[in-house]
C-alpha positions as CSV (number, residue, x, y, z in Angstrom):
1,X,12.3,25.0,18.5
2,X,10.2,22.6,20.3
3,X,10.1,19.2,18.9
4,X,7.2,17.3,17.5
5,X,4.7,15.6,19.4
6,X,4.4,11.8,19.5
7,X,2.0,10.1,17.6
8,X,0.9,8.5,21.3
9,X,0.7,12.2,22.3
10,X,-1.6,13.6,19.5
11,X,-4.0,10.7,20.1
12,X,-4.2,10.8,23.7
13,X,-5.3,14.5,23.4
14,X,-7.2,13.7,20.3
15,X,-9.0,11.4,22.3
16,X,-9.3,14.2,25.0
17,X,-11.2,16.4,22.3
18,X,-8.1,18.0,21.1
19,X,-9.3,18.6,17.0
20,X,-6.1,20.0,16.2
21,X,-4.7,16.8,17.2
22,X,-6.4,15.3,14.5
23,X,-5.6,17.2,12.0
24,X,-1.6,16.4,13.0
25,X,-2.0,12.8,12.6
26,X,-4.2,13.0,9.4
27,X,-1.7,15.6,7.7
28,X,0.9,13.5,9.1
29,X,0.2,9.9,8.1
30,X,-2.7,10.3,5.2
31,X,-0.7,10.2,2.1
32,X,1.0,7.0,3.7
33,X,-2.6,5.5,4.2
34,X,-3.5,6.9,0.5
35,X,-0.6,5.9,-1.4
36,X,-0.8,1.8,0.4
37,X,-4.6,1.6,-0.6
38,X,-3.9,2.7,-4.1
39,X,-1.0,0.8,-4.8
40,X,-3.2,-2.4,-3.3
41,X,-6.5,-1.4,-5.2
42,X,-5.1,0.6,-8.6
43,X,-8.4,2.9,-8.0
44,X,-8.2,6.1,-6.6
45,X,-12.3,6.2,-5.0
46,X,-11.0,3.0,-3.7
47,X,-7.8,4.7,-1.9
48,X,-9.7,7.9,-0.9
49,X,-12.7,5.7,0.8
50,X,-10.7,3.5,2.5
51,X,-8.5,6.8,3.5
52,X,-11.2,8.6,5.0
53,X,-12.3,5.3,6.9
54,X,-9.3,4.7,8.5
55,X,-9.2,7.8,9.9
56,X,-12.7,7.9,10.8
57,X,-12.0,4.7,12.5
58,X,-9.2,6.7,14.8
59,X,-11.5,9.2,15.2
60,X,-14.5,6.7,16.4
61,X,-11.9,4.4,18.5
62,X,-9.4,6.3,19.7
63,X,-8.1,3.6,22.4
64,X,-8.1,1.0,20.1
65,X,-4.4,1.2,19.5
66,X,-2.0,0.3,21.8
67,X,1.1,1.8,21.3
68,X,2.8,-1.3,23.1
69,X,1.9,-3.3,20.0
70,X,3.5,-1.1,17.6
71,X,3.7,2.2,15.7
72,X,0.6,4.1,14.7
73,X,1.5,4.0,11.4
74,X,1.6,0.3,11.1
75,X,-2.0,0.4,13.2
76,X,-3.3,2.1,10.4
77,X,-1.8,0.3,7.4
78,X,-3.6,-2.9,9.3
79,X,-6.9,-1.3,9.1
80,X,-5.9,0.3,5.6
81,X,-5.3,-3.8,4.6
82,X,-8.5,-4.8,6.1
83,X,-10.5,-2.5,4.3
84,X,-9.0,-2.8,0.9
85,X,-9.4,-6.3,1.1
86,X,-12.9,-5.8,2.0
87,X,-13.6,-3.5,-0.5
88,X,-11.8,-6.0,-3.6
89,X,-13.5,-8.6,-2.7
90,X,-17.3,-6.7,-2.7
91,X,-16.0,-5.1,-6.2
92,X,-14.8,-8.0,-8.7
93,X,-13.3,-6.4,-11.9
94,X,-12.7,-3.0,-11.0
95,X,-10.8,-1.1,-13.1
96,X,-7.5,-0.2,-13.2
97,X,-6.4,3.3,-13.3
98,X,-3.0,3.6,-14.6
99,X,-2.6,7.6,-14.1
100,X,0.2,8.0,-16.0
101,X,1.5,11.1,-15.9
102,X,3.8,13.1,-18.7
103,X,7.0,13.8,-17.7
104,X,10.0,16.0,-19.3
105,X,12.4,14.2,-21.4
106,X,12.9,12.4,-24.5
107,X,9.8,11.3,-25.9
108,X,10.0,8.4,-27.1
109,X,12.2,7.6,-23.3
110,X,9.1,8.8,-21.6
111,X,6.7,6.5,-23.5
112,X,8.4,3.9,-22.7
113,X,9.3,4.5,-19.0
114,X,5.9,5.1,-18.2
115,X,4.3,2.0,-20.8
116,X,7.4,0.0,-18.1
117,X,5.6,1.5,-15.2
118,X,2.1,1.0,-16.2
119,X,3.2,-2.7,-17.1
120,X,4.2,-3.3,-13.5
121,X,1.3,-1.5,-11.8
122,X,-1.0,-4.1,-13.5
123,X,1.5,-6.5,-12.9
124,X,1.2,-6.1,-9.0
125,X,-2.5,-5.5,-9.1
126,X,-2.6,-9.2,-10.9
127,X,-0.7,-10.5,-7.5
128,X,-2.4,-12.2,-5.5
129,X,-3.4,-9.9,-2.3
130,X,-1.2,-11.5,-0.1
131,X,1.5,-11.2,-2.3
132,X,0.6,-7.3,-3.5
133,X,0.4,-6.4,-0.3
134,X,3.6,-7.9,0.8
135,X,5.5,-5.5,-2.4
136,X,3.5,-3.0,-1.7
137,X,4.7,-2.6,2.0
138,X,8.5,-3.3,1.5
139,X,8.9,-2.4,-2.0
140,X,7.0,0.5,-2.8
141,X,6.4,1.9,1.5
142,X,9.8,0.6,2.0
143,X,8.8,-1.1,5.2
144,X,11.4,-3.2,6.7
145,X,10.0,-6.8,7.0
146,X,9.7,-6.7,10.6
147,X,7.2,-3.3,9.9
148,X,5.7,-5.5,7.2
149,X,5.4,-8.6,9.5
150,X,3.6,-6.5,12.4
151,X,1.1,-4.5,10.0
152,X,0.0,-8.4,8.2
153,X,-0.2,-10.0,11.7
154,X,2.3,-12.7,10.1
155,X,6.1,-13.9,11.0
156,X,9.0,-11.6,9.4
157,X,9.8,-15.7,7.3
158,X,6.3,-15.7,6.4
159,X,7.1,-12.0,4.6
160,X,10.3,-12.6,3.4
161,X,8.7,-15.9,1.8
162,X,5.7,-13.9,0.4
163,X,7.7,-11.1,-1.2
164,X,10.1,-13.5,-2.4
165,X,7.4,-15.5,-4.4
166,X,5.7,-12.0,-5.4
167,X,8.9,-10.9,-6.7
168,X,9.2,-14.5,-8.6
169,X,5.5,-14.2,-10.1
170,X,6.6,-10.3,-10.8
171,X,9.5,-11.1,-12.9
172,X,7.1,-14.1,-14.7
173,X,4.1,-11.4,-15.7
174,X,6.7,-9.1,-16.3
175,X,8.7,-11.4,-19.1
176,X,8.6,-10.5,-22.9
177,X,5.9,-13.1,-24.5
178,X,8.3,-13.4,-27.1
179,X,10.5,-15.1,-24.9
180,X,7.9,-17.3,-23.4
181,X,6.3,-18.3,-26.9
182,X,9.4,-19.8,-27.5
183,X,9.8,-21.6,-24.7
184,X,6.3,-23.1,-24.5
185,X,6.5,-24.2,-28.3
186,X,9.9,-25.9,-27.4
187,X,11.7,-24.5,-30.6
């Protein structure tokens, strides 16, 4: 069985007009780009638009990617990041789609799990973009710090510090209200 062609080889073929190479690249990376855009925006419509635009940009400018600077997926994440941030800036107050899906199991347990998942999604979406993107890349997409730094165009230490701050902010947003009211009242 022959090894699958690398992203670089597929991109070269795509630039030479091979449509099948584009289709392979799209199938290989579309889900990750969509998931990233959805986690960043909280809106399937924005995620779909961003994903489409990322791959249209790849078709329009196949030579825009430089393999010496990193993996193609990192390049695509970078494009998606810029498009999501631009989209969010132009659409203040975009409603959140929690996307809850019923799961098997005990009804109460399922409801609790869905409520917690929805609370986490809302908390992530309320983070400032620079913190949200490191949570999405490192915690949800499971990128290592170096890959995330490459996508974000910053130092690894910056990714670490932003992720630490983002997790602290999330913990604060997810802390039960009763505890915070008690702290605030001084009782």
